N, C-alpha and C positions, 0 to 999 in steps of 0.2 A: 503495499500501500503507500500511497505518496504520503512523505513527512515535509509537512511546512519547514521552510526554513526562512529567515529573514530576508535574503535576497527575494525568493518568491513570492513571499506574502506580500514584502514593498512592492514588487513590480505590478501585481494584482492590485493592490490597492489605488496606486497612480493612475492605472488604465479606466479602473472601475471609477474613481473619482471625477475624471475628467469627463467620462460617457454621463455622470449625473449632474454635471455644471456645479462641480466641488472643487475647490482650491486645495489640490493635497499637500501645497509645498510645507515645507518643513513638520512634515509626519513625523510623530515621533511613536516607537513600540513602546507600549504602555505595558501590555501583558502577553508573556508567551508561554503557551501551555499547548493543548491540545486545540484552540483557537490562539489567533494573533490579534491584539486589538490596538488599536492605532489612533493616537489625537492628532487631528487636524484641525491644528491652531487657527489657521487662515480662512477654515470655513463655519469654524465654531462646531465641530461634528466629531464623532468617535465613528471609526470604521471597523467590520470585525471579520476579521477572514476567518471562514468557520472550516473547522476541523474538515480534509479531505474525506469524501464518500457523502457530505452533507448535499440533498437534494435542492435545486431552487425552490421548490414545492414547502419543503420543511423551513427554511428560512423564511420564506413568503408568511409562513403560519405566525411564525415568531413576531411577524414585524405586526400581523390583522390583530396576534393577542397584546401586543403593547396599545395599539389604538383602541381596542377595546377595555383595557384596564383604566386607559386617559378617560375613555366616555365614561366610566364608574367611577371618578374622582380618585381614582389611585395612581399616586405618580409613577411615571415609567419613562424610558428614554424613547421622545418621538421618532419614526422613521424620518429620513430627510431626503433632500435629494431631487432632480429633476421628474422622479418616476415615483420617489418613494418605493422601488421596488428592488430586490435580488438583483444584483449583477453577476452574471457568470463569465469569468476572465480563465479560457482552457478547463481544468478541471476543477476549480476552486470557485465557491460562492462568497461575494462580499456582500453585506449589507450595511448601509449609514444609518446615522441617529443622530441628533441633537447632544449634543455635550453636555452632560448636568452636573460638571464642575469637579472638582480636586476636593468636595468635601468630604467627611467622614462618613463610616459606615452608619447604619441605623444603628440606634440604642439597642438594648435588649425589648426594653419595653416596646420602644417602636416598632420591632419588629413584630413582636406579638400582637400589636395592634393591626398592622398591615395584613398578617395573614388571617386574624379574625374577619378582615373586610372582604379578602379576595375569598374566602372561604363560605362566607354568607351569600355571596353573587349567585343566581342561577346558572347552570350549565347552560352557554351559547352554542346553538347546533351550528350556527353561522362560519365557526370555529374549524368544527371538523377536527377537533382536538382527540389524540391517540387516547386508549385507556392505558393507564397506569401498568407495566408490563416487565418487571425489569429482568426476569430470568433467561431468556433467548439472549438479551444482550451479553449477559454476565457467560452464559456457556460460550458465547462467540467470543470472548474476550479470553478466557482462559484456553481456549483452543488456539487462538493465534499468538499464544506467548511463544517467543521462539526456546527450542532446545537447552538454550544456554540459561534461561529466568529461570526454571524450573527441574528438579529431578521427575523421574516419572514417578514414583512415589508419593509425590508433592501435589503434582497434576491430578492423578487419580483422586488424590482424598480432599481435595479442592474441587472437583466435580460432584464426589460424595457429599461435602458439606451444605452445596449448593441445591444438589437433590432434597437433601433432609430440610433445609431451609425452605424451599418450594413447600412441601408438603405441611410445614408448620403456618406458612403464609394463607393457605387454601383451608385452615381449620380454625383460623380467629373469628371471632364475631366482630365484624368490623361493626362500630357504632353511626347512628343516623345515615344519610344517604352518601353518596360519593359527591363528591366537588370538584370545582377545578383548584387543583394543587401546583406549587411553582416547581417542585419536583429536585430542587438543589439548594435548599435552604442554606444561606452560611452569610457572615460579612459582607464576603466579597461581592456577592451580588444583592446588595443594598448600598446605596448612598444616600446622603444628605446633599439636596438641589440647595441651590442659590437663596432660593425662598424659604429654606427651611423644612423644606418638606421629606420624610422619608419615601425615597424610590426602589421599587421592585427592578432589578435589570438582570440581563442575562435569562432570557425566557426560554432558553433551546429544550428543558425538558419540564415544559410546562404540559399538563395532561389533565385526565379526569382521573380521579384515585381518590383514596382512604388520607380524608385531612390530617390522622395520624403519624403519615409518614414525614408530613412538612413538620409537624411536631415534635418528632421524634430528633429532628438534626439539631436544636439547642441543647435538649439534655445530653445527646452523645458528645458534643463536645464537652461538656463537663466530665462525661465517665472516661472518655477514651482519652480526649486530650489535655484535662486538667483544666477547663475555665473555670472561674470562680463560680461557688454554687450560688451566691447571690445574683448572679447574671440571669441564670435560668429561672430561678423564683419570680423575677423582677418580669421575664419572659411568659412565664404559664399565668402570673395573675392578671398581666394586659390582656392575655387571648383570653383567658376564662375557664383553663382547660387543662391536667396536667395527664400526660399522655402517660406518664410512670405510674400513674396509678388504674391505668384500665385493666379489667378484668385481673386485678389482684397482682399486675406486674407481667403478666403472661403475654401479652400483646409486645409490651415494650420489648420483652426478651428477643420476640422473634424479628422487631425491627433493626434491635443491635444485632442479632447475626448477619441480616441482608447488609447493613449500611457496613459490618465489619468486611464482609467479604469484598463490597463494592472499593472501599477504602484500601484493603491488601491490595486488588490489583491493581490500583491506579499507582503504589508504590513499588509495585514490581513492575512495571510498564516504564513509570517515571526513570527508573534504575539502569533499564537498559539505553535510555536515552540520555538522560541528563548527568548520570554518574555522581559525583559530591556527595551529599547528604543521604542520596536516594537509595544505595545499596543496603545500607545498614539499616535504616528505616523498614526498606522492604525485609528482611531479616527479623527484626523486630515484630512486625507485623503477620507475616508468616507462621511465626512460633506462635503467636498467641492463639492464630484463626485456626490453626491445626492443633491446637490442645482440646481434648474431647475429656469433660465436656468445657466449654468456654469458660475462662476465670472470669471470677466477680470483677468489675472495676474496682479501681480507677486502673486503666492499663498504662497511663504512661507514655503512650504514643506520641510522636512529635509532628509537627508542621513546619518542616524547613524553611529557609527565609524566600526562597526561589519554589513556589509551591504550583505542578500545574493544575489546574481547572480538574474540578470533581475528584482533589484531594481530599475533601469535606469529609 
């Protein structure tokens, strides 16, 4: 599969920006991971070069989702450009949106309020959102890892872990109706705008699914990465629910297993590409996930300073 490089993504940004009537001069790469994100200061815009394999249709759905959020008074990055539609430059898809600035991430309480507002909205038929189903993609990610990334035994045990987690997921008594979920909740996917509004960004995983998946992310940051407990308490109070208490904690344990596998694979993938801190972190996460049963938190996983997207 094609791997993004700064050279290839920058060339695509310049070509796509000119096509959209946006000035790409002075473009600065501000996020390098599965996707590449550039700030275009001369255009007041952000360019996102989507990870290879992303279709124009999937990118268009993200743009439409952002507009839907804005119509429902939830701050988001408005698509911009002459056509406000994705550009395809060779194999790469690029979207452009208003630059919301360099403000901080939303606070825990603000994130709780954002997600409550999102989950309370009626599911929009016009967006054609996918149903949240992470297991097929995770199976593909395990299969795609090169032989140097895992031993045969580790690969087999990860597949068995995935199968067991899928079985547990299918027996959960999910509360309430499915709703629109962000799908990848974390500090890097929120921002405080210049007007002081907390905004949701990075909508590539938006889907129809259980609200508890979104709610689990802040709790897991506490349990896996050591975020202060007070932050989760502020979040759950603002949202009005505590995912860790649902069904006496059984649901949260299932969500923990799924999240752990996702984050473990991200570290293993990053170790193959980035090196640095990631090989040691990948070993740490593999050791945890392959312990049967999963050890009780905290796990003391770390988020290296250069963190690929979806490592949360």
